C-alpha positions in Angstrom: 22.2 -17.1 -13.8 22.9 -18.9 -17.0 26.0 -19.9 -18.5 26.1 -20.1 -22.3 28.8 -21.3 -24.6 29.5 -19.4 -27.7 29.7 -21.2 -30.9 33.4 -20.4 -31.2 34.1 -22.0 -27.8 31.9 -25.0 -28.8 34.0 -25.4 -32.1 37.2 -25.1 -30.0 36.0 -27.9 -27.6 35.0 -30.2 -30.6 38.2 -29.8 -32.2 40.1 -30.4 -29.0 38.1 -33.6 -28.4 38.5 -34.8 -31.9 42.2 -34.3 -31.6 42.5 -35.8 -28.1 43.7 -32.5 -26.7 42.8 -30.9 -23.3 40.4 -28.0 -23.2 41.8 -24.8 -21.8 40.9 -23.9 -18.2 39.4 -20.3 -18.1 38.2 -18.7 -14.9 35.5 -16.0 -15.0 36.4 -12.4 -14.8 34.6 -12.0 -11.5 34.2 -14.6 -8.8 30.5 -15.7 -8.2 28.5 -14.1 -5.6 26.9 -16.0 -2.7 23.7 -16.0 -4.5 25.2 -17.1 -7.9 27.1 -20.0 -6.2 23.8 -21.5 -5.2 23.4 -22.6 -8.8 26.2 -25.2 -8.2 26.3 -25.6 -4.4 24.1 -24.7 -1.3 25.1 -25.3 2.3 22.9 -28.3 3.3 22.4 -26.8 6.7 22.8 -28.3 10.2 20.0 -30.9 9.9 21.4 -34.0 8.1 19.6 -34.7 4.8 17.8 -38.1 4.3 20.2 -39.9 2.1 18.0 -43.1 1.8 15.1 -41.3 -0.1 17.3 -38.4 -1.4 16.1 -35.2 -2.8 12.8 -36.7 -4.2 11.8 -38.3 -1.0 9.6 -41.3 -1.0 6.9 -39.3 -2.9 8.8 -39.7 -6.3 10.1 -43.3 -5.7 9.3 -45.9 -8.4 6.9 -48.7 -7.4 8.9 -51.9 -7.3 5.7 -54.1 -8.2 4.4 -51.8 -11.0 4.4 -52.7 -14.7 6.5 -50.3 -16.8 5.6 -49.8 -20.4 8.5 -49.7 -22.9 8.8 -46.3 -24.8 12.5 -46.6 -26.3 15.9 -48.0 -25.7 19.2 -46.2 -25.9 22.3 -48.5 -26.2 24.8 -45.5 -26.5 27.4 -45.4 -23.7 28.5 -48.1 -21.3 25.0 -48.9 -19.9 21.8 -49.5 -21.9 19.0 -47.2 -20.9 15.2 -47.6 -21.3 12.6 -44.8 -21.4 9.4 -46.3 -19.8 6.2 -45.1 -18.3 4.5 -46.4 -15.2 0.7 -46.9 -14.7 0.4 -43.3 -13.5 1.8 -41.9 -16.8 5.1 -40.9 -15.1 8.1 -41.4 -17.5 11.3 -42.8 -16.3 14.8 -43.2 -17.4 16.0 -46.7 -16.3 19.7 -47.4 -16.6 20.7 -51.1 -16.4 23.8 -52.9 -15.1 26.5 -52.3 -12.6 26.4 -48.5 -12.9 22.9 -48.5 -11.3 24.2 -48.9 -7.7 27.1 -46.4 -8.1 25.0 -43.7 -9.7 22.3 -43.8 -6.9 25.1 -43.9 -4.2 27.1 -41.0 -5.6 23.9 -38.9 -6.2 22.9 -39.3 -2.6 26.2 -38.3 -1.4 26.5 -35.2 -3.6 23.1 -34.1 -2.5 24.0 -34.7 1.1 26.9 -32.3 0.6 24.9 -29.6 -1.0 25.4 -30.3 -4.7 22.2 -30.3 -6.9 20.9 -33.7 -8.1 17.7 -34.9 -9.8 15.8 -37.7 -7.9 17.1 -41.1 -8.6 16.4 -44.5 -7.2 17.5 -48.2 -7.3 15.4 -51.2 -8.1 17.0 -54.6 -7.9 14.3 -56.0 -10.4 11.4 -54.6 -12.1 8.7 -55.7 -14.9 8.6 -54.2 -18.4 5.8 -54.6 -21.0 7.4 -54.4 -24.5 4.5 -54.8 -27.1 2.8 -57.3 -24.8 5.8 -59.2 -24.1 6.2 -58.9 -20.3 9.5 -59.8 -18.7 11.5 -59.2 -15.6 14.5 -56.9 -16.0 17.5 -56.9 -13.6 18.8 -54.0 -11.5 18.3 -50.4 -12.6 18.8 -46.8 -11.7 15.3 -45.1 -12.1 15.1 -41.4 -12.7 11.7 -39.8 -13.0 10.7 -37.0 -15.4 9.4 -34.6 -12.8 7.0 -31.8 -14.0 8.8 -28.4 -13.4 12.3 -29.8 -13.2 13.4 -29.4 -16.9 16.8 -30.6 -18.2 17.9 -28.1 -20.7 19.8 -29.1 -24.0 22.8 -27.2 -22.7 25.6 -28.7 -20.6 28.3 -27.0 -18.5 32.0 -27.5 -18.8 34.5 -28.3 -16.0 37.1 -26.2 -17.7 35.1 -22.9 -18.4 32.3 -22.1 -16.1 31.3 -19.3 -13.8 32.7 -21.3 -10.7 36.2 -22.1 -11.8 38.7 -21.3 -9.1 36.3 -21.8 -6.2 36.5 -24.4 -3.5 32.9 -25.5 -4.4 33.8 -26.6 -7.9 37.2 -27.9 -7.1 35.9 -29.7 -4.0 33.3 -31.5 -6.2 36.1 -32.7 -8.4 37.9 -34.0 -5.1 34.7 -35.8 -4.0 34.4 -37.5 -7.3 38.1 -38.6 -7.3 37.6 -40.0 -3.7 35.0 -42.3 -5.2 37.2 -43.1 -8.3 34.8 -41.4 -10.5 36.5 -41.9 -13.9 34.2 -40.3 -16.5 34.6 -36.6 -16.0 33.2 -35.7 -19.3 31.6 -32.3 -19.9 28.5 -33.9 -21.5 27.8 -35.7 -18.2 27.2 -32.2 -16.6 23.5 -31.1 -16.9 21.9 -27.7 -16.6 18.3 -27.9 -15.0 15.6 -25.2 -14.9 13.0 -25.1 -12.2 9.6 -23.7 -13.1 6.8 -22.8 -10.8 5.0 -26.1 -11.5 3.4 -27.7 -8.3 5.6 -30.8 -8.4 8.9 -29.0 -7.6 7.7 -27.1 -4.6 9.9 -29.4 -2.3 13.0 -28.8 -4.3 15.5 -26.2 -3.2 16.1 -22.8 -4.9 17.6 -21.4 -7.2 15.7 -21.8 -10.4 18.9 -23.0 -12.3 21.0 -25.9 -11.3 24.3 -27.0 -12.5 24.5 -30.7 -11.7 26.7 -33.7 -12.5 24.8 -36.7 -13.8 25.7 -40.2 -15.3 27.8 -40.9 -12.2 27.9 -44.7 -12.6 31.5 -45.0 -13.7 32.8 -45.0 -10.1 33.7 -47.1 -7.1 36.1 -49.3 -9.1 39.3 -48.7 -11.0 39.9 -45.5 -13.2 41.0 -45.4 -16.8 40.0 -43.8 -20.1 38.7 -46.9 -21.8 36.0 -48.8 -20.0 37.5 -49.3 -16.7 35.8 -51.8 -14.4 33.3 -49.8 -12.2 31.5 -50.9 -9.1 34.4 -53.3 -8.2 35.2 -53.3 -4.6 38.6 -55.0 -4.8 39.9 -52.6 -7.4 38.6 -49.7 -5.3 40.3 -50.9 -2.2 43.7 -51.2 -4.3 43.4 -47.5 -5.6 45.2 -44.8 -3.9 44.1 -41.2 -3.5 46.8 -38.4 -3.0 50.2 -39.5 -4.6 52.0 -36.3 -4.0 51.9 -32.5 -3.1 54.1 -30.1 -5.0 53.8 -26.6 -3.8 50.2 -25.7 -4.4 49.5 -28.6 -6.7 48.1 -32.1 -5.8 48.7 -35.2 -7.7 46.1 -38.1 -7.5 46.1 -41.8 -8.3 43.7 -41.1 -11.3 43.9 -42.5 -14.7 40.6 -41.3 -16.0 39.5 -38.8 -18.6 40.5 -35.1 -18.7 43.7 -35.2 -16.7 43.8 -31.4 -17.1 41.2 -31.0 -14.5 43.7 -32.2 -11.8 45.6 -29.0 -12.3 42.6 -27.0 -11.0 42.8 -28.6 -7.5 45.0 -27.2 -4.7 45.6 -28.6 -1.1 43.0 -26.1 0.3 40.4 -27.6 -2.0 41.1 -31.1 -0.8 40.8 -29.9 2.7 37.5 -28.1 1.9 36.1 -31.3 0.4 37.2 -33.5 3.3 35.9 -31.3 5.9 32.4 -31.3 4.4 32.5 -35.0 3.7 33.5 -35.5 7.3 30.2 -33.8 8.4 28.2 -36.6 7.0 26.9 -38.8 9.8 27.3 -42.5 10.1 23.5 -42.9 9.4 23.7 -40.9 6.3 26.6 -42.9 4.9 24.8 -46.2 5.6 21.5 -44.9 4.3 23.2 -43.9 1.1 24.7 -47.3 0.6 21.4 -48.9 1.6 19.5 -46.9 -1.0 21.8 -48.3 -3.6 21.3 -52.0 -2.2 24.9 -52.6 -1.1 25.3 -55.4 1.5 26.4 -54.5 4.9 29.7 -56.1 4.4 30.5 -54.3 1.2 29.3 -51.0 2.7 31.8 -51.4 5.6 34.7 -52.1 3.3 33.8 -49.2 0.9 33.4 -46.9 3.9 36.8 -48.0 5.5 38.5 -46.8 2.2 36.5 -43.8 1.8 37.1 -42.6 5.4 40.9 -43.2 4.8 40.7 -40.8 1.9 38.7 -38.2 3.9 41.5 -38.5 6.7 44.2 -37.9 4.1 42.4 -34.8 3.2 42.0 -33.6 6.7 45.7 -34.0 7.6 46.7 -31.5 5.0 45.7 -28.9 7.5 48.8 -29.8 9.5 51.2 -30.3 6.6 53.5 -27.8 4.8 52.0 -27.6 1.3 55.5 -28.3 -0.2 55.7 -31.6 1.6 55.9 -34.8 -0.6 53.4 -37.3 0.5 52.4 -40.6 -0.8 49.4 -42.6 0.2 
């Protein structure tokens, strides 16, 4: 299944973005089938996924002692990104700075919950050769270009896609809100195609993925203009659910695209919390370890995250019109 935006819809979105307006939320005429839902989410099964190595496993991990050859640099966005090649000819996207840790962590958690993610890894330092000028770079998120896993030039919209109105889509938003993911832009949402190349045999079906990428603006404060990310003290100060009004949920969220909050209902929060509660302690710690968080910071982050999960779980016992603050 492929979701294509018409030129008219694209024009409306561009105009809305330019004017600072919200994009209208539009559900599909028919809900997705179970097979179609796998484009966005698949049940991860009863066997816990390995959240240290992630979907790519150790096979696709970057070599920490390799020399990476400079190809190009992209300074657009919050974090600078290099395109580099390793000695085996594999091309990598290396994102620098504080978003490196958060992106790897959130990618691991989303994949653990059943959402599609490309392979990503964290290196605390690495060597780059730029025109015979060799130097050591600081921390980076490394994402390989994998043969047969092709990112298309299209992206999918939160507000208009085949999954609007489903627990799986709204639950994805809830998970991101739990991590204070503050950059819910449509152009961060990628569509991948899997071909029959040898390198992607280990990756799950179907042959089209809807994935959320560029997850680095998280685990800190929320806000529309350069909020501080990967900031433990700020994350601990932020709340989660601020009120429940009928079938609507209000969140302590000041990030982009506030209209997305209107999509979320108490049952969606419950769905997300129940799935997050299935992650084992080992999975949680492996995910934080993969992103190079210290034991102390891991425990503090987990304490806050599990408080939010508990807030979602207790909605099962509350009338939906009950006012609640957390």
